[in-house]
Structure formats: C-alpha cells, structure tokens
C-alpha positions as CSV (number, residue, x, y, z in Angstrom):
1,M,91.4,104.0,80.7
2,E,91.7,104.0,84.4
3,C,94.7,102.7,86.0
4,V,94.3,102.6,89.7
5,L,97.5,102.9,92.1
6,L,97.1,100.2,94.7
7,K,98.9,100.0,98.1
8,G,102.6,101.1,98.7
9,F,102.8,104.3,96.9
10,F,99.3,105.8,98.2
11,F,99.9,104.2,101.8
12,A,103.4,106.2,102.0
13,Q,101.2,109.6,101.4
14,L,99.6,109.1,105.1
15,Y,102.5,109.2,106.7
16,S,103.4,112.6,108.1
17,E,107.0,111.5,106.2
18,P,106.3,109.7,103.0
19,D,110.0,108.6,102.7
20,F,109.3,107.1,106.1
21,R,107.2,104.3,104.1
22,I,109.5,102.7,101.4
23,S,107.9,99.8,98.8
24,G,109.6,97.5,96.8
25,D,107.5,97.6,94.1
26,I,104.4,99.3,92.3
27,D,101.1,97.9,91.8
28,L,98.8,99.1,89.5
29,Y,94.7,97.6,88.8
30,V,93.4,97.8,85.3
31,D,90.1,96.2,83.9
32,E,90.9,93.0,82.2
33,E,89.9,94.2,78.8
34,N,92.8,97.0,78.7
35,E,95.6,94.8,80.1
36,E,96.8,94.2,76.7
37,T,96.9,97.2,75.7
38,V,98.8,98.6,78.9
39,V,101.4,95.8,78.8
40,D,102.1,96.8,75.2
41,I,102.7,100.6,76.6
42,L,105.0,98.8,79.5
43,K,106.9,97.2,76.6
44,K,107.4,100.6,75.1
45,Y,109.5,101.4,78.1
46,D,111.5,98.7,78.4
47,Y,109.1,96.6,80.7
48,N,109.4,92.8,80.6
49,C,106.0,91.3,81.1
50,S,105.2,87.9,82.2
51,K,102.5,85.7,81.0
52,R,99.8,85.2,83.3
53,L,97.4,82.2,83.5
54,K,93.5,82.4,83.7
55,K,93.2,82.5,87.5
56,E,96.3,84.4,88.1
57,Y,94.9,88.0,89.3
58,H,98.3,90.1,88.2
59,R,101.2,89.5,86.1
60,E,104.9,90.9,86.8
61,C,106.5,93.6,85.0
62,M,110.0,94.2,84.9
63,N,111.9,97.2,84.4
64,N,115.7,96.8,85.3
65,S,116.3,100.2,85.8
66,V,112.6,101.0,87.8
67,G,112.1,97.8,89.1
68,L,109.1,95.6,89.7
69,L,105.6,96.6,88.6
70,E,102.9,94.4,89.4
71,L,99.6,94.7,86.9
72,H,96.6,93.4,89.0
73,V,93.3,92.7,86.7
74,S,91.7,91.1,89.9
75,L,92.2,92.8,93.4
76,Y,91.9,89.5,95.2
77,D,94.2,85.9,93.7
78,S,91.5,82.9,93.3
79,Y,92.2,80.9,96.2
80,C,91.5,84.0,98.8
81,K,88.8,85.2,97.0
82,D,86.9,81.8,96.5
83,V,87.7,80.1,99.6
84,W,89.0,82.3,102.6
85,F,86.8,85.7,101.5
86,N,83.6,83.8,100.7
87,G,83.8,84.8,96.7
88,I,84.0,88.8,97.6
89,V,83.7,91.1,94.9
90,D,87.0,91.3,93.1
91,K,86.7,94.8,91.1
92,P,85.8,98.0,92.5
93,T,82.5,98.4,93.8
94,E,82.3,102.6,93.8
95,P,83.7,105.3,92.1
96,L,87.2,105.8,92.0
97,V,89.1,108.7,93.9
98,D,91.6,111.0,92.7
99,I,94.1,111.8,95.3
100,E,97.1,114.9,94.8
101,T,100.2,114.2,96.7
102,N,101.9,117.4,98.1
103,D,104.2,117.4,95.4
104,G,101.1,118.4,93.2
105,Y,101.2,114.9,91.3
106,K,97.7,113.2,90.8
107,Y,97.0,109.8,90.8
108,T,93.9,107.7,90.9
109,V,92.9,105.1,94.3
110,L,90.1,103.1,95.0
111,G,87.0,104.2,96.6
112,Y,87.1,104.6,99.9
113,I,85.2,101.8,101.6
114,D,86.8,99.5,98.7
115,N,90.3,100.5,99.6
116,Y,89.8,100.3,103.5
117,I,88.4,96.5,103.3
118,F,91.2,95.7,100.1
119,S,94.2,96.9,102.9
120,V,92.4,95.1,105.8
121,L,92.1,91.9,103.4
122,H,95.6,92.2,102.0
123,F,96.7,92.2,105.5
124,I,94.6,89.7,106.6
125,K,95.8,87.0,104.0
126,H,99.4,87.7,104.9
127,F,99.0,87.5,109.0
128,I,97.5,84.0,108.3
129,G,98.8,82.8,105.1
130,G,102.3,83.9,105.3
131,G,103.8,86.8,107.4
132,V,102.6,90.4,107.8
133,G,105.2,93.4,109.6
134,I,103.9,96.5,111.9
135,R,104.4,98.2,108.9
136,Q,101.3,96.6,107.0
137,L,99.5,97.6,110.1
138,M,100.5,100.9,110.4
139,D,99.0,101.3,106.8
140,I,95.5,100.3,107.3
141,M,95.6,102.4,110.5
142,L,96.4,105.3,109.2
143,L,94.0,104.8,106.2
144,A,90.9,104.4,108.8
145,K,92.2,107.8,110.6
146,K,92.2,109.8,107.9
147,Y,88.9,108.3,106.0
148,K,87.2,107.3,109.0
149,N,84.1,109.5,108.3
150,Q,84.3,108.4,104.5
151,I,84.5,105.0,105.1
152,D,81.1,102.7,105.3
153,V,82.0,101.2,108.8
154,K,78.8,99.4,108.7
155,R,79.7,97.4,105.7
156,H,82.9,96.8,107.0
157,R,81.8,95.5,110.5
158,E,79.6,93.4,108.5
159,L,81.7,91.7,105.8
160,M,84.3,90.9,108.8
161,C,81.7,89.1,111.2
162,N,80.9,87.3,107.9
163,M,84.4,85.8,107.3
164,H,85.1,85.9,111.0
165,F,87.7,88.3,111.1
166,D,86.1,90.8,113.4
167,T,88.0,89.7,116.7
168,L,90.9,89.5,114.7
169,M,90.5,93.4,113.6
170,D,89.4,94.5,116.8
171,V,92.8,93.0,118.7
172,M,94.8,95.1,115.7
173,S,93.0,97.8,116.5
174,Y,93.7,97.4,120.4
175,I,97.4,96.9,119.5
176,S,97.4,100.1,117.8
177,I,95.9,101.6,120.5
178,N,98.3,100.4,123.3
179,H,101.7,100.1,121.0
180,L,101.3,102.5,118.1
181,G,100.1,105.8,119.8
182,F,96.7,105.6,118.0
183,N,93.4,107.3,119.7
184,K,90.5,104.8,120.0
185,E,88.3,107.6,118.4
186,D,90.8,107.4,115.1
187,L,89.9,103.7,114.4
188,I,87.1,101.4,113.3
189,F,86.1,98.7,115.5
190,C,83.7,95.7,114.8
191,K,82.3,95.4,118.2
192,D,82.4,97.1,121.3
193,N,86.0,97.1,122.6
194,S,87.7,94.2,125.4
195,D,90.8,93.6,127.2
196,Y,92.7,91.9,124.5
197,S,96.1,92.4,126.2
198,K,97.0,88.4,126.5
199,V,96.0,87.5,122.9
200,A,97.1,91.1,121.9
201,D,100.8,90.0,123.2
202,D,100.8,87.0,121.8
203,I,100.1,87.8,117.9
204,L,102.7,90.5,118.4
205,D,105.0,87.6,119.5
206,I,103.9,85.7,116.1
207,I,104.3,89.1,113.6
208,E,108.0,89.3,115.4
209,D,108.8,85.3,115.1
210,G,107.7,85.3,111.2
211,G,109.1,88.3,110.1
212,L,108.0,90.8,107.0
213,F,106.0,88.2,104.7
214,G,107.0,85.1,106.5
215,Q,110.9,85.2,105.9
216,Y,111.9,83.8,109.3
217,S,109.7,80.6,108.9
218,S,110.1,77.5,107.0
219,E,106.5,76.3,107.9
220,L,104.3,79.1,106.6
221,D,103.9,77.9,103.0
222,D,102.1,74.5,104.5
223,F,99.9,76.6,106.5
224,S,98.2,78.7,104.3
225,Q,97.7,75.4,102.7
226,I,96.0,73.8,106.3
227,Y,93.8,76.9,106.4
228,T,92.6,76.8,102.6
229,E,91.8,72.9,103.6
230,M,89.9,73.8,106.4
231,C,87.9,76.4,104.4
232,L,87.3,74.2,101.9
233,R,86.2,71.5,104.3
234,K,83.2,73.8,105.7
235,K,82.1,74.2,102.3
236,G,82.2,70.5,101.6
237,D,84.9,70.3,99.2
238,G,88.8,69.6,99.5
239,Y,91.8,70.8,98.7
240,T,92.8,68.4,96.3
241,N,89.6,68.9,94.1
242,Y,90.1,72.7,94.2
243,I,93.4,72.4,92.9
244,K,93.0,69.7,90.7
245,K,89.9,72.3,89.2
246,N,92.0,75.2,89.2
247,L,94.8,73.3,87.0
248,K,91.9,72.3,84.5
249,E,90.8,75.9,84.1
250,N,94.4,77.2,83.9
251,G,94.9,74.2,81.6
252,F,97.8,71.7,83.2
253,M,100.4,72.3,80.7
254,N,100.4,76.3,81.1
255,S,100.5,76.1,84.8
256,I,103.7,74.0,84.5
257,F,105.6,74.9,81.7
258,V,105.4,78.7,82.1
259,S,107.9,81.1,80.3
260,S,111.3,81.3,80.3
261,D,111.2,84.7,82.1
262,Q,109.0,83.4,84.7
263,L,111.2,80.3,85.2
264,S,114.5,82.5,85.0
265,D,112.8,84.5,87.9
266,K,112.1,81.6,90.1
267,Y,115.6,79.4,89.4
268,I,118.3,81.6,89.4
269,Y,120.7,79.1,87.7
270,A,118.6,79.2,84.7
271,K,119.0,83.3,84.2
272,K,122.8,82.7,85.0
273,T,123.2,80.0,82.5
274,P,120.1,80.1,80.1
275,I,121.1,76.7,78.5
276,L,119.7,75.2,81.7
277,L,116.3,76.1,80.9
278,P,115.1,72.8,80.5
279,I,116.4,71.4,83.5
280,A,114.4,74.2,85.1
281,W,111.2,73.0,83.6
282,I,111.7,69.4,84.8
283,H,112.7,71.3,88.5
284,R,109.3,72.9,88.1
285,L,107.5,69.6,87.3
286,I,108.8,67.7,90.2
287,A,107.9,70.3,92.8
288,A,104.3,70.5,91.5
289,I,104.4,66.7,91.8
290,W,106.1,66.8,95.5
291,S,104.0,69.8,96.3
292,A,100.9,67.7,95.0
293,K,101.5,64.9,97.2
294,K,102.6,66.6,100.5
295,T,99.4,68.4,100.2
296,K,97.8,64.9,100.9
297,N,99.7,64.5,103.9
298,L,99.5,67.9,105.3
299,T,99.0,68.1,108.9
300,V,99.1,70.4,112.0
301,S,101.9,69.0,113.9
302,N,104.6,70.7,112.8
303,M,103.2,74.2,113.1
304,D,103.5,76.5,115.2
305,N,101.1,75.9,117.9
306,K,101.0,79.3,119.3
307,K,99.4,80.6,115.9
308,I,97.1,77.9,116.0
309,K,95.8,78.8,119.5
310,V,95.7,82.3,118.8
311,L,93.7,82.0,115.9
312,K,91.3,79.6,117.3
313,E,90.9,82.4,120.7
314,I,90.2,84.7,118.0
315,K,87.5,82.6,116.2
316,V,89.2,82.6,112.9
317,L,89.9,78.6,113.2
318,D,86.9,76.2,114.3
319,D,88.3,73.9,116.7
320,G,85.7,71.2,114.8
321,L,88.3,71.4,111.8
322,I,91.5,70.9,113.1
323,N,92.6,67.4,113.3
C-alpha cells in the first residue's frame, strides 16, 4: 500500500537548509480503496479523523501531540478539478518516485511531471482563490530547478496554455529571476520571456496585500466564487446549479449535519462547551443559507480592482465575463 507525501516535507528537502521551510501539517495521498485501512492505522496512533463527504478530496486527522495530517484521496478538490482546471486527472499518471533525505529517511512522492503540475496548480489555486506567499513560489521554482531535466516541459506548457495560466507562470518565473535570485536556465517557461516588470510589481503587491493564504483579506472568499462563476459561464452553466449538483451528490443532510468533531473544529464555542453543539448545527445551517443567498448577488464591485486588472492583463480572466 503506497502512501505518497505531498508538499511541505518534500519541499523542505529542496532548500539548502530544510528547517528554512516549515510546514503546519502533513499531507499524504492514498488510493481511495485504501483510505479506511489508513484511517484505522491512524486511529491506533491516537489520530481523530473527520468524516469525508463523497465529493471531498481529503479528510483531516488530528493528533494532539503530533498535529494535523491531511489524508488525500484525490489531488484536487472537486470545483478546482472540474471548473478551474478543465477536468484534469486527479490521480497519479506516472510511476511514483522514492526519495532519500540527507538523514537517510526514505519516502515516496509523485512522479516528476505529476509533482510539478500538482505544485503549480496548488499555487495557482491559492493565488486566485485565496492568497499565497513567496514561500509557495520558492517551492515550485526550487522544484523546477532540481528536476527540470526529468520534467516533461512540453506537457506542462500545453496544460498551462489550455488553462490560460501560461502568462501567469511566466510572470512568476520573471519574479523569481529578478527578485529571488534564480537563473533563467534553472526555470521552465511556457513562452518566450518578455518584460513583465510592471505586472510583476502588481502581482507582488497583491501577494503582500493578501498575506499567506489570504489572511489579510476578507474579500477573497467572494472572489473565489466569482472566478468559479466566470469559468462556469464559459461552459454554459451557473454557480447555483453547480452547488445544487454537489449538494445532491454529497447528500444535503450530510453536507449540513457534519460530525460533531468537524463542528467543534469550526466553532470554538462548541469545542469548549459541547452542550452547545446543537447551536453550532443551527449556526452552520444559517451560514449555508446565507452563503447561497449571497452567491446569487455576487458582483466584483467590492473586490480588489488591481487583482481583477492583473488577471485580465495576463489572460486568466476574459473581459466579456466580467459584469
């Protein structure tokens, strides 16, 4: 049974000093058919694992001494895979790779091109839909530098062009060369390099303003929904219909009435005072209704105009899809 290490700890090995790259959790990928076996093993080591709905791509397993472990059965969550990333295959597509650290520890990671594409799309997901830090940019550039000769550059370029992320990633390479000390020959470009100085400065401002995972912006959740709506509009669908479809597949009751452990993690008052769990369920139901109502009235009027402008300039957004 293969357990594949994703992101954090693997990225740390790319740095000259792994301790420079800290991580808040551990991410593992397993085949869905092995999920319950892995959960049973984790429970033996005092991990408390959340329930996973049908359309969810991972579940959280918490050990109070060790910390959080995210157990993935898909590489991408459903709305990113289906809507943002054009139905990309969410399983490994090439042989896995065994890695040995300087300390002699061995672990398994995704194949070279799978790993690079996954890391790039994870970065893009957070850049568009939430917020991203320079650390995440360093991760993918160090990955490109170390494994460029093993990465299928043609496949990467074709994928980025098909998803309209090619200019975005070229700008990120430009930033890495001009601000992070990389050499052009170290990195992977989708097209011929251009002078991206102005848009690169704007993107760096966006990264700084948003903070790591968007912690400094209260508007980014709305923007994620707006971007999803725009992508669905291209496909002749709508956000409300998409949400209804996912609720139907997951089961409405399962989506609203999650486990008490999940509620406690989300609502601190329920964790501190378990007798308030029924209030937390009502809180979640009201929040779901309010979110659905708000979705119908989403506009870009309260969004960061600089981000909209940049995404249009680098061809991630189409002018015709912005009201």
